Each structure stands twice: as C-alpha cells, then as structure tokens.
Kinemage of the C-alpha trace (Angstrom):
@kinemage 1
@onewidth
@group {chain A} dominant
@subgroup {mainchain}
@vectorlist {calphas} color= white
{ca met a 1} P 136.367 122.116 114.788
{ca ala a 2} L 138.188 119.969 117.316
{ca pro a 3} L 136.247 116.947 118.638
{ca ser a 4} L 136.221 118.352 122.195
{ca glu a 5} L 134.463 121.510 120.984
{ca asn a 6} L 131.681 119.790 119.059
{ca lys a 7} L 128.387 119.510 120.935
{ca leu a 8} L 128.015 115.936 119.660
{ca gly a 9} L 130.919 114.971 121.895
{ca val a 10} L 130.403 117.111 125.010
{ca met a 11} L 126.723 117.972 125.541
{ca pro a 12} L 124.889 115.746 128.089
{ca ile a 13} L 123.275 112.876 126.209
{ca lys a 14} L 119.636 113.478 127.171
{ca lys a 15} L 119.852 117.162 126.316
{ca leu a 16} L 121.771 116.394 123.124
{ca leu a 17} L 119.274 113.775 121.977
{ca leu a 18} L 116.411 116.194 122.568
{ca thr a 19} L 118.251 119.007 120.785
{ca met a 20} L 119.039 116.830 117.774
{ca ser a 21} L 115.787 114.858 117.640
{ca ile a 22} L 112.932 117.258 118.367
{ca pro a 23} L 113.407 119.359 115.205
{ca met a 24} L 113.628 116.158 113.153
{ca met a 25} L 110.586 114.672 114.885
{ca ile a 26} L 108.599 117.801 114.045
{ca ser a 27} L 109.870 117.637 110.458
{ca tyr a 28} L 108.894 114.009 110.001
{ca phe a 29} L 105.575 114.617 111.723
{ca ile a 30} L 104.792 117.336 109.193
{ca gln a 31} L 105.939 115.089 106.360
{ca ala a 32} L 103.760 112.236 107.592
{ca leu a 33} L 100.878 114.668 107.993
{ca tyr a 34} L 100.907 115.686 104.348
{ca asn a 35} L 101.261 112.054 103.235
{ca thr a 36} L 98.200 111.196 105.291
{ca val a 37} L 96.250 114.273 104.198
{ca asp a 38} L 97.034 113.312 100.603
{ca ser a 39} L 95.208 110.008 101.124
{ca ile a 40} L 92.343 111.750 102.950
{ca phe a 41} L 91.721 113.991 99.928
{ca val a 42} L 92.095 111.127 97.436
{ca ala a 43} L 89.596 109.050 99.435
{ca arg a 44} L 86.974 111.702 98.666
{ca ile a 45} L 87.283 110.901 94.952
{ca ser a 46} L 86.418 107.216 95.367
{ca glu a 47} L 87.454 104.015 97.103
{ca glu a 48} L 89.055 102.905 93.824
{ca ala a 49} L 91.192 106.057 93.775
{ca leu a 50} L 92.335 105.396 97.346
{ca thr a 51} L 93.119 101.781 96.426
{ca ala a 52} L 95.115 102.946 93.379
{ca val a 53} L 97.251 105.235 95.545
{ca ser a 54} L 97.724 102.380 98.028
{ca leu a 55} L 98.860 100.038 95.246
{ca ser a 56} L 101.358 102.644 94.024
{ca phe a 57} L 102.945 102.770 97.487
{ca pro a 58} L 105.425 99.910 96.886
{ca met a 59} L 106.968 101.624 93.848
{ca gln a 60} L 107.171 104.959 95.651
{ca asn a 61} L 108.690 103.123 98.586
{ca val a 62} L 111.514 101.803 96.409
{ca met a 63} L 112.507 105.389 95.560
{ca thr a 64} L 112.243 106.337 99.229
{ca ala a 65} L 114.424 103.323 100.104
{ca val a 66} L 117.230 104.458 97.825
{ca ala a 67} L 117.000 108.084 98.957
{ca val a 68} L 116.873 107.262 102.673
{ca gly a 69} L 119.623 104.631 102.403
{ca thr a 70} L 121.943 107.137 100.745
{ca gly a 71} L 120.987 109.730 103.363
{ca val a 72} L 121.641 107.367 106.269
{ca gly a 73} L 125.077 106.639 104.809
{ca ile a 74} L 126.138 110.274 104.729
{ca asn a 75} L 124.442 110.957 108.079
{ca ala a 76} L 126.850 108.424 109.596
{ca leu a 77} L 129.978 109.111 107.503
{ca val a 78} L 130.052 112.916 107.560
{ca pro a 79} L 130.111 113.293 111.382
{ca arg a 80} L 132.685 110.497 111.589
{ca lys a 81} L 134.920 112.408 109.158
{ca leu a 82} L 134.406 115.631 111.103
{ca ser a 83} L 135.237 113.912 114.411
{ca met a 84} L 138.626 113.035 112.863
{ca lys a 85} L 139.012 116.614 111.515
{ca asp a 86} L 138.872 115.319 107.933
{ca asn a 87} L 136.854 118.164 106.390
{ca glu a 88} L 138.060 117.316 102.884
{ca gly a 89} L 136.757 113.775 103.348
{ca ala a 90} L 133.370 115.117 104.493
{ca asp a 91} L 133.161 117.288 101.366
{ca gln a 92} L 133.945 114.284 99.173
{ca val a 93} L 131.207 112.227 100.860
{ca ala a 94} L 128.667 114.992 100.184
{ca gly a 95} L 129.757 115.429 96.566
{ca thr a 96} L 129.641 111.696 95.844
{ca ala a 97} L 126.166 111.442 97.362
{ca leu a 98} L 124.857 114.258 95.155
{ca phe a 99} L 126.254 112.566 92.039
{ca leu a 100} L 124.559 109.311 93.056
{ca cys a 101} L 121.267 111.214 93.386
{ca leu a 102} L 121.509 112.317 89.767
{ca ile a 103} L 121.997 108.725 88.607
{ca trp a 104} L 119.040 107.445 90.660
{ca thr a 105} L 116.787 110.259 89.370
{ca ile a 106} L 117.480 109.350 85.737
{ca leu a 107} L 116.939 105.636 86.402
{ca phe a 108} L 113.599 105.932 88.216
{ca thr a 109} L 112.240 108.542 85.821
{ca thr a 110} L 112.856 106.159 82.924
{ca leu a 111} L 111.341 103.162 84.722
{ca gly a 112} L 108.247 105.085 85.834
{ca leu a 113} L 107.426 106.555 82.459
{ca leu a 114} L 107.823 103.217 80.677
{ca phe a 115} L 106.309 100.707 83.080
{ca ser a 116} L 103.704 102.389 85.339
{ca his a 117} L 100.733 101.019 83.367
{ca ser a 118} L 102.181 97.488 83.282
{ca tyr a 119} L 102.824 97.692 87.018
{ca phe a 120} L 99.117 98.242 87.766
{ca arg a 121} L 97.912 95.740 85.180
{ca leu a 122} L 100.028 93.164 86.978
{ca gln a 123} L 98.101 93.756 90.203
{ca thr a 124} L 94.453 94.140 89.163
{ca asp a 125} L 91.957 93.992 86.295
{ca asn a 126} L 89.865 96.831 87.745
{ca gln a 127} L 90.098 99.458 84.987
{ca ala a 128} L 89.332 102.407 87.273
{ca ile a 129} L 92.168 101.432 89.634
{ca val a 130} L 94.571 100.891 86.712
{ca gln a 131} L 93.711 104.286 85.228
{ca tyr a 132} L 93.964 106.202 88.506
{ca gly a 133} L 97.166 104.422 89.495
{ca thr a 134} L 98.924 104.950 86.174
{ca gln a 135} L 98.169 108.682 86.248
{ca tyr a 136} L 99.424 108.994 89.809
{ca leu a 137} L 102.605 106.932 89.479
{ca arg a 138} L 103.792 108.409 86.184
{ca ile a 139} L 103.900 111.857 87.740
{ca cys a 140} L 105.517 110.694 91.004
{ca thr a 141} L 108.288 108.870 89.141
{ca gly a 142} L 108.581 111.219 86.173
{ca val a 143} L 109.464 114.151 88.459
{ca cys a 144} L 111.290 112.295 91.235
{ca gly a 145} L 114.463 114.374 91.590
{ca gly a 146} L 113.105 116.205 94.614
{ca ile a 147} L 112.884 113.084 96.751
{ca phe a 148} L 116.536 112.113 96.140
{ca phe a 149} L 118.226 115.502 96.373
{ca gly a 150} L 115.947 116.576 99.222
{ca gln a 151} L 116.907 113.598 101.378
{ca ile a 152} L 120.641 114.104 100.848
{ca leu a 153} L 120.668 117.854 101.384
{ca glu a 154} L 118.497 117.543 104.510
{ca lys a 155} L 120.742 114.811 105.948
{ca leu a 156} L 123.805 117.015 105.392
{ca leu a 157} L 122.222 119.601 107.671
{ca val a 158} L 121.504 116.998 110.363
{ca ala a 159} L 124.928 115.358 110.045
{ca thr a 160} L 126.651 118.673 110.738
{ca gly a 161} L 124.557 119.461 113.816
{ca asn a 162} L 121.894 121.663 112.188
{ca pro a 163} L 118.623 119.755 112.707
{ca val a 164} L 116.559 122.946 112.960
{ca leu a 165} L 117.586 123.905 109.430
{ca ser a 166} L 116.678 120.437 108.203
{ca met a 167} L 113.296 120.870 109.875
{ca ala a 168} L 112.811 124.135 108.018
{ca ser a 169} L 113.481 122.526 104.638
{ca met a 170} L 111.156 119.583 105.295
{ca ala a 171} L 108.474 121.926 106.596
{ca ala a 172} L 108.735 123.997 103.411
{ca gly a 173} L 108.024 120.904 101.325
{ca ala a 174} L 105.227 119.692 103.564
{ca leu a 175} L 103.427 123.031 103.665
{ca thr a 176} L 103.718 123.379 99.895
{ca asn a 177} L 102.105 119.968 99.490
{ca leu a 178} L 99.368 120.689 102.023
{ca ile a 179} L 98.407 123.912 100.273
{ca leu a 180} L 98.469 122.477 96.762
{ca asp a 181} L 96.713 119.167 97.500
{ca pro a 182} L 93.091 120.394 97.677
{ca leu a 183} L 93.693 123.066 95.032
{ca leu a 184} L 95.017 120.628 92.440
{ca ile a 185} L 92.823 117.633 93.328
{ca phe a 186} L 89.470 119.475 93.359
{ca gly a 187} L 90.315 122.626 91.420
{ca ala a 188} L 90.046 126.236 92.513
{ca gly a 189} L 89.768 129.437 90.475
{ca pro a 190} L 91.931 129.064 87.352
{ca leu a 191} L 93.267 125.692 88.531
{ca pro a 192} L 91.484 122.707 86.904
{ca arg a 193} L 90.137 119.698 88.804
{ca met a 194} L 92.940 117.127 88.323
{ca gly a 195} L 91.915 114.341 90.723
{ca val a 196} L 94.658 111.805 91.512
{ca ser a 197} L 96.976 113.532 89.019
{ca gly a 198} L 96.657 116.680 91.136
{ca ala a 199} L 97.592 114.726 94.254
{ca ala a 200} L 100.721 113.414 92.532
{ca leu a 201} L 101.653 116.853 91.191
{ca ala a 202} L 101.270 118.415 94.646
{ca thr a 203} L 103.546 115.707 96.052
{ca val a 204} L 106.410 116.237 93.592
{ca ile a 205} L 106.203 120.035 93.833
{ca gly a 206} L 106.444 119.708 97.620
{ca gln a 207} L 109.511 117.468 97.275
{ca ile a 208} L 111.192 119.968 94.962
{ca ala a 209} L 110.416 122.830 97.363
{ca ala a 210} L 112.061 120.894 100.212
{ca ala a 211} L 115.153 120.138 98.118
{ca val a 212} L 115.592 123.745 96.972
{ca thr a 213} L 115.177 125.057 100.526
{ca ala a 214} L 117.747 122.554 101.839
{ca leu a 215} L 120.190 123.521 99.083
{ca val a 216} L 119.927 127.213 99.954
{ca leu a 217} L 120.334 126.519 103.691
{ca asn a 218} L 123.395 124.353 103.095
{ca his a 219} L 124.943 127.054 100.939
{ca lys a 220} L 124.171 129.914 103.341
{ca lys a 221} L 124.336 128.319 106.802
{ca asn a 222} L 126.332 125.077 106.693
{ca ser a 223} L 130.036 125.903 107.063
{ca ser a 224} L 131.072 122.322 107.909
{ca val a 225} L 130.575 120.883 104.420
{ca ser a 226} L 131.246 122.432 101.005
{ca leu a 227} L 128.998 121.717 98.005
{ca lys a 228} L 131.384 123.026 95.360
{ca leu a 229} L 131.074 121.511 91.891
{ca arg a 230} L 134.578 120.027 92.008
{ca tyr a 231} L 133.441 117.617 94.737
{ca ile a 232} L 130.368 116.384 92.825
{ca arg a 233} L 131.621 113.292 91.034
{ca phe a 234} L 131.591 109.519 91.432
{ca arg a 235} L 134.074 107.963 93.867
{ca ser a 236} L 133.698 104.197 94.081
{ca arg a 237} L 135.368 103.891 97.487
{ca ile a 238} L 133.147 106.518 99.104
{ca ala a 239} L 130.033 105.172 97.381
{ca gly a 240} L 130.887 101.776 98.843
{ca gln a 241} L 131.210 103.317 102.314
{ca ile a 242} L 127.894 105.189 101.954
{ca tyr a 243} L 125.998 102.067 100.982
{ca gly a 244} L 127.912 99.910 103.438
{ca val a 245} L 126.075 101.877 106.112
{ca gly a 246} L 122.924 102.670 104.132
{ca ile a 247} L 122.087 99.344 102.481
{ca pro a 248} L 120.277 97.939 105.549
{ca ser a 249} L 117.949 100.967 105.457
{ca met a 250} L 117.470 100.522 101.722
{ca ile a 251} L 116.672 96.856 102.212
{ca thr a 252} L 114.325 97.677 105.076
{ca ile a 253} L 112.266 100.113 103.030
{ca gly a 254} L 112.716 98.172 99.793
{ca leu a 255} L 111.521 94.993 101.443
{ca gly a 256} L 108.586 97.056 102.640
{ca ser a 257} L 107.724 97.598 98.968
{ca ile a 258} L 107.862 93.883 98.188
{ca thr a 259} L 105.905 93.182 101.351
{ca ser a 260} L 103.250 95.757 100.426
{ca phe a 261} L 102.931 94.224 96.984
{ca cys a 262} L 102.517 90.709 98.410
{ca val a 263} L 100.142 91.764 101.190
{ca asn a 264} L 98.075 93.813 98.732
{ca gln a 265} L 97.585 90.687 96.628
{ca ile a 266} L 96.407 88.794 99.726
{ca cys a 267} L 94.083 91.654 100.681
{ca leu a 268} L 92.663 91.908 97.162
{ca ser a 269} L 91.398 88.338 97.554
{ca phe a 270} L 89.207 89.705 100.393
{ca gly a 271} L 87.973 92.672 98.317
{ca val a 272} L 88.686 96.318 97.522
{ca thr a 273} L 87.620 97.516 100.988
{ca val a 274} L 90.141 95.319 102.815
{ca thr a 275} L 92.881 96.446 100.409
{ca ala a 276} L 92.000 100.112 100.947
{ca leu a 277} L 91.966 99.500 104.692
{ca tyr a 278} L 95.496 98.086 104.578
{ca gly a 279} L 96.520 101.167 102.599
{ca ile a 280} L 95.045 103.379 105.312
{ca trp a 281} L 97.004 101.478 107.952
{ca gln a 282} L 100.227 101.983 105.981
{ca lys a 283} L 99.598 105.726 105.976
{ca leu a 284} L 98.719 105.727 109.681
{ca gln a 285} L 101.747 103.592 110.477
{ca ser a 286} L 104.069 105.965 108.658
{ca phe a 287} L 102.407 108.836 110.523
{ca val a 288} L 102.859 107.130 113.896
{ca tyr a 289} L 106.442 106.020 113.293
{ca met a 290} L 107.654 109.334 111.868
{ca pro a 291} L 108.614 110.681 115.338
{ca leu a 292} L 110.807 107.584 115.717
{ca phe a 293} L 112.418 108.218 112.353
{ca gly a 294} L 113.045 111.758 113.514
{ca met a 295} L 114.669 110.439 116.681
{ca asn a 296} L 116.755 108.087 114.551
{ca asn a 297} L 118.015 110.985 112.457
{ca gly a 298} L 119.074 112.785 115.615
{ca leu a 299} L 120.601 109.615 117.075
{ca val a 300} L 122.770 108.593 114.093
{ca pro a 301} L 125.246 111.529 114.192
{ca ile a 302} L 125.464 111.238 117.995
{ca leu a 303} L 126.370 107.558 117.790
{ca ser a 304} L 128.677 107.960 114.802
{ca tyr a 305} L 130.578 110.919 116.247
{ca asn a 306} L 131.111 109.386 119.679
{ca phe a 307} L 131.911 105.958 118.246
{ca gly a 308} L 134.576 107.566 116.044
{ca ala a 309} L 135.891 109.534 119.038
{ca gly a 310} L 136.119 106.406 121.221
{ca arg a 311} L 133.406 107.521 123.662
{ca lys a 312} L 131.636 104.176 124.074
{ca asp a 313} L 130.075 105.299 127.369
{ca arg a 314} L 128.185 108.052 125.537
{ca val a 315} L 127.201 105.590 122.808
{ca leu a 316} L 125.675 103.214 125.372
{ca glu a 317} L 123.815 106.001 127.144
{ca ala a 318} L 122.438 107.411 123.887
{ca arg a 319} L 121.130 103.997 122.765
{ca arg a 320} L 119.530 103.285 126.131
{ca thr a 321} L 117.864 106.709 126.287
{ca ala a 322} L 116.521 106.515 122.729
{ca leu a 323} L 115.023 103.036 123.266
{ca thr a 324} L 113.301 104.101 126.487
{ca trp a 325} L 111.811 107.248 125.004
{ca ala a 326} L 110.685 105.462 121.827
{ca val a 327} L 108.789 102.735 123.681
{ca cys a 328} L 107.096 105.244 126.003
{ca leu a 329} L 105.962 107.351 123.039
{ca met a 330} L 104.495 104.340 121.236
{ca leu a 331} L 102.649 103.198 124.359
{ca leu a 332} L 100.934 106.591 124.549
{ca leu a 333} L 99.944 106.420 120.888
{ca leu a 334} L 98.738 102.844 121.332
{ca val a 335} L 96.274 104.008 123.991
{ca leu a 336} L 95.054 106.759 121.662
{ca phe a 337} L 94.436 104.381 118.744
{ca glu a 338} L 92.623 101.917 120.980
{ca leu a 339} L 90.249 104.660 122.093
{ca ile a 340} L 89.410 106.354 118.775
{ca pro a 341} L 89.704 103.944 115.804
{ca ala a 342} L 86.362 104.937 114.219
{ca pro a 343} L 87.030 108.721 114.118
{ca val a 344} L 90.409 108.014 112.545
{ca leu a 345} L 88.789 105.939 109.789
{ca lys a 346} L 86.165 108.620 109.158
{ca leu a 347} L 88.977 110.980 108.172
{ca phe a 348} L 89.379 108.752 105.108
{ca ser a 349} L 85.669 108.966 104.179
{ca ala a 350} L 85.174 105.399 105.410
{ca ser a 351} L 82.031 103.649 104.244
{ca ala a 352} L 79.816 101.731 106.662
{ca asn a 353} L 81.468 98.502 105.557
{ca met a 354} L 84.955 99.923 106.088
{ca leu a 355} L 83.995 101.134 109.570
{ca arg a 356} L 82.675 97.680 110.396
{ca leu a 357} L 85.864 95.969 109.258
{ca gly a 358} L 88.288 98.739 110.155
{ca thr a 359} L 87.419 99.535 113.768
{ca pro a 360} L 88.598 96.181 115.191
{ca ala a 361} L 91.417 96.076 112.611
{ca ile a 362} L 92.958 99.368 113.781
{ca arg a 363} L 92.812 98.189 117.402
{ca ile a 364} L 94.612 94.953 116.497
{ca leu a 365} L 97.191 96.580 114.219
{ca ser a 366} L 98.108 99.263 116.756
{ca leu a 367} L 99.236 96.587 119.231
{ca ala a 368} L 102.391 96.285 117.119
{ca met a 369} L 103.640 99.830 117.773
{ca pro a 370} L 105.665 99.458 121.027
{ca phe a 371} L 107.406 96.353 119.676
{ca gly a 372} L 108.110 98.135 116.395
{ca ala a 373} L 109.723 101.002 118.331
{ca val a 374} L 112.393 98.682 119.730
{ca cys a 375} L 113.111 97.324 116.249
{ca ile a 376} L 113.356 100.744 114.573
{ca ile a 377} L 115.733 102.301 117.110
{ca ser a 378} L 117.840 99.131 117.407
{ca ser a 379} L 118.184 98.726 113.653
{ca thr a 380} L 119.478 102.261 113.181
{ca ser a 381} L 121.980 101.979 116.037
{ca phe a 382} L 123.315 98.720 114.582
{ca gln a 383} L 124.072 100.538 111.324
{ca ser a 384} L 125.730 103.499 113.028
{ca leu a 385} L 128.069 101.253 115.051
{ca asn a 386} L 129.495 99.115 112.241
{ca his a 387} L 127.099 96.224 112.892
{ca ala a 388} L 124.992 96.622 109.757
{ca arg a 389} L 124.628 92.835 109.471
{ca tyr a 390} L 122.538 92.872 112.659
{ca ser a 391} L 120.241 95.457 111.111
{ca leu a 392} L 120.002 93.357 107.970
{ca ile a 393} L 118.967 90.272 109.940
{ca val a 394} L 116.249 92.150 111.803
{ca asn a 395} L 114.891 93.992 108.786
{ca ile a 396} L 114.646 90.996 106.482
{ca gly a 397} L 112.655 89.148 109.107
{ca arg a 398} L 110.536 92.073 110.248
{ca gln a 399} L 109.799 93.667 106.893
{ca phe a 400} L 109.316 90.555 104.801
{ca leu a 401} L 109.645 87.005 106.093
{ca phe a 402} L 107.570 87.277 109.273
{ca leu a 403} L 105.006 89.772 107.996
{ca val a 404} L 104.213 88.151 104.656
{ca gly a 405} L 104.384 84.709 106.247
{ca phe a 406} L 101.842 85.548 108.929
{ca phe a 407} L 99.522 87.302 106.451
{ca trp a 408} L 99.592 84.250 104.175
{ca ile a 409} L 98.983 81.775 107.022
{ca leu a 410} L 96.132 83.800 108.539
{ca ser a 411} L 94.533 84.403 105.134
{ca leu a 412} L 93.960 80.654 104.855
{ca phe a 413} L 91.257 80.956 107.531
{ca arg a 414} L 89.326 83.437 105.273
{ca lys a 415} L 88.377 85.692 108.198
{ca glu a 416} L 89.268 89.377 107.899
{ca glu a 417} L 89.485 89.882 111.663
{ca leu a 418} L 92.248 87.254 111.950
{ca leu a 419} L 94.236 88.712 109.067
{ca trp a 420} L 95.367 91.786 111.006
{ca phe a 421} L 97.093 89.831 113.794
{ca ala a 422} L 99.931 89.233 111.316
{ca val a 423} L 101.384 92.690 112.044
{ca pro a 424} L 101.755 92.479 115.856
{ca ala a 425} L 102.921 88.853 115.592
{ca ala a 426} L 105.716 89.827 113.188
{ca glu a 427} L 106.783 92.747 115.413
{ca val a 428} L 106.936 90.620 118.576
{ca ile a 429} L 109.235 88.047 116.995
{ca ser a 430} L 111.409 90.788 115.489
{ca met a 431} L 111.692 92.528 118.862
{ca ile a 432} L 112.894 89.308 120.528
{ca ile a 433} L 115.641 89.032 117.933
{ca cys a 434} L 116.535 92.711 118.467
{ca leu a 435} L 116.865 92.280 122.224
{ca phe a 436} L 119.251 89.365 121.740
{ca leu a 437} L 121.400 91.323 119.261
{ca asn a 438} L 121.317 94.409 121.506
{ca arg a 439} L 122.806 92.382 124.363
{ca arg a 440} L 125.631 91.221 122.105
{ca leu a 441} L 126.350 94.744 120.862
{ca asn a 442} L 126.271 96.226 124.375
{ca ala a 443} L 128.718 93.579 125.585
{ca tyr a 444} L 131.046 94.469 122.698
{ca leu a 445} L 130.863 98.202 123.494
{ca arg a 446} L 131.455 97.672 127.225
{ca ala a 447} L 134.457 95.469 126.500
{ca glu a 448} L 135.971 98.136 124.256
{ca gln a 449} L 135.238 100.837 126.813
{ca ala a 450} L 136.975 98.841 129.551
{ca glu a 451} L 140.113 98.564 127.400
{ca ala a 452} L 140.107 102.219 126.314
{ca pro a 453} L 141.817 105.028 128.257
{ca val a 454} L 139.538 107.379 130.163
{ca val a 455} L 138.601 110.477 128.150
{ca glu a 456} L 137.518 113.539 130.098
{ca asp a 457} L 135.258 116.208 128.646
C-alpha cells in the first residue's frame, strides 16, 4: 500500500487518534478490570493472600516489561517499514519478535520454577504469605508463554492499522480470566477450591486465550504482515532495532518491579495492612492508567508512520492532541477518586483498619494522576520519534529514583499519612522534566518541518 493511501498518513489526526485509540483503550480497560477483579477475589481469602499477590507483582512486572518492550519495538518498526513499502522488512521484524518471545518464555519459566520460594523468603518471614506467594508465582511464571506471544501478536494487529482486532483478542483473554477467576478460586461443581493457585491458573489461561485469538486474527485478517515459518528466526540487526525502541519501555516497567520491591519493604515496616494497601493502589493505578496505555498504542503507529513519511506537522498535532486528551481524562478520574475512596476500598474486602488508613491514602495518591498522564504520553512519543534517551531519563527518575527516594525520606517520619505523598511528589518532578524535554523535541520537529518540502495529502 502506498503511503498516500494509508489512513495513518491521510486521515485527520483527531479522527485517526480516536479510531486507533478507542479500541485499544477498551481492550486495556478490560485487561485492567480482570487484573483488579483478580485481587478483589483474592482479598476474600485473607489479607495475607492479598499481600502475597502484591509481593509477586514485581516479578510479574519484569515479564510484562520484556513483553511490552518487545511489542513497543515492533509497533514502531512495522509501520515505519510499511510507510517505506518494505513489506519484506515488516515480515522479518514480526518473525524476529516471535523468535525472541520463545527465548523469553523458556528463560522466565526456568527462573520461576526454580526461585519463586526463595523470592518470597527474601521479602518476609510470614509463612502464610510465603506459601500463598510461591503457589501463585510458580504458576504465573511456569506457564508464561501467553503473556509474551499475546503482546507481540496483538501489537502486530495495531501496527498494521487493525486496533479493533487487537481489542477482540485482548477481550477474549480478559473475559476468559473473569469467568474462570471465581470458579477456580472458590470452586464450583466439579472444579475444586484452589485459592490463590486458582487465581494464577485463571490468569495464565486468559493470557493463552488472548494469544491464540490474536494468532488466528493475524492469520485470517492481517494481510500487511506474514507470519510464515521462514521468517521466524533470530536476526541480530532487527533485534537491536526492536530493543533500541523498546528498551525504554522495558526499563520503565522493569524499574517499576524494582521500585515495587523496595517500596514493599518500606511498607512492610509499617505492617501487613499498609503493604496490602500499596498493593491495592498498584492495581487501581494500573486500572486508571490503562486508557492512557491504550491511547499510547494507538499513538505509536501514527507517530512512527508520519515521522517515516516526513510529515512532521502531523506528528506535532498528534502529540499535542494526545497530551490534551490524556490530562483531561485523568482530571475526571481524579475527581471520582476524591469523592469515593471508601467504596473503592470496600471492593477489596477492606477491614476497618484498612478503611481508616486507606481513605486518606487514596485521596493523596490520586493527586498524581494528571501529572502521570503527561509523563506516560511524553515518554512513548519520545521513543517513537528516535529520542529514546529522553524517555530513559524520564522513566529512570519517575519509576525509581524519585519514587523510592521520596518513600524512604517520608518513612523516616513514621507516619502512614505522610508516606503516600511520595507518589504525587515524584510525578510532579517527572512532569517538569517532561515539559522541558517536550519543548526541545518540538523545536527539533518544527525545524525539520521548516526545511522539508511541502507534502500535500
């Protein structure tokens, strides 16, 4: 398909961003919903079970980091190849990514089966938490292929302008998980009561369902990229290009794992309830930010395609529109969280003590959301426009240095209510850095646009 005929290059930006983003926002919303519902069901087992799942989050996040980073790489590279009419190159990118998924699946399966128990023993001496956590994590890592292949196959649909199909595959996984969660956790009919093991099993089955659905849709509906076996092999040059774009996302999410581990240790010094509360916030935060991640997935191919085609004016408009919409959305959600923190906590079977500590905590933590929106959209656009170092700077500060630093400093006062201000403080500083880097990137794009010949649609 010639660049002038592709909707990524000719459709009005606002309409295009809506067309590309809304299906992905719905998909990520559903995905976040089943992640949150998973914790809601686990919380009914016990507070220790909820804490165990929260402590397993960093390790799961490392797998998500690798999967998402690889997906972001192909989501940027494939449309760039297509904009240059290099269909063979796009096929090679897809095949290399699938081979990388196989390698990552083998690696994390081995690590999870061997070291899950040691991982929890490193964090706590509470035997109930260690037992619950080991059961949960061994299943999530032992059957982790779905998370890697699902991410790649879904991103191939988005990268080729088929976000609705990607939504369908993610929805298939989410609905599978939602149905199986209560059945496997609490038992029903011939199904035994499996507790946290049931929650983990429902999660991996949902991931596999999403991956299989995405594979079928790519085979049947995606004519832009071929998934023939001859393309599925390792190519060092293409792997380098994938991770050249995707590493900032991997570091962002991976640093989130290290951050979660460090913050969990700080929270454990205040007790199990505070640690469980931080775990609840992580689930809520992922739920709240999922629409932004959906917008990001719609934004990346738009930026990559038009950047490759030399349409810097469309790049600037797309970035400006996405930032505006993201901040407005987070402001609306901020108002909602300020009004109903207690009902939200009750979804997680909150005890009286958790309600006492959690109600003001949720109100404080939610203040971070509009500032986080600027950081999330900016970071992704930096990666898509060959400025991955900007994204790296922001993410290292936002996801680790500022957040852990503020949690550690505020923990010295030994007051739970002060502890939660670490999150909005870290987001404010990160946003200031983002705004500065955005100005530099916009100046670069405008300078290139001024030197480029006018391109008419």
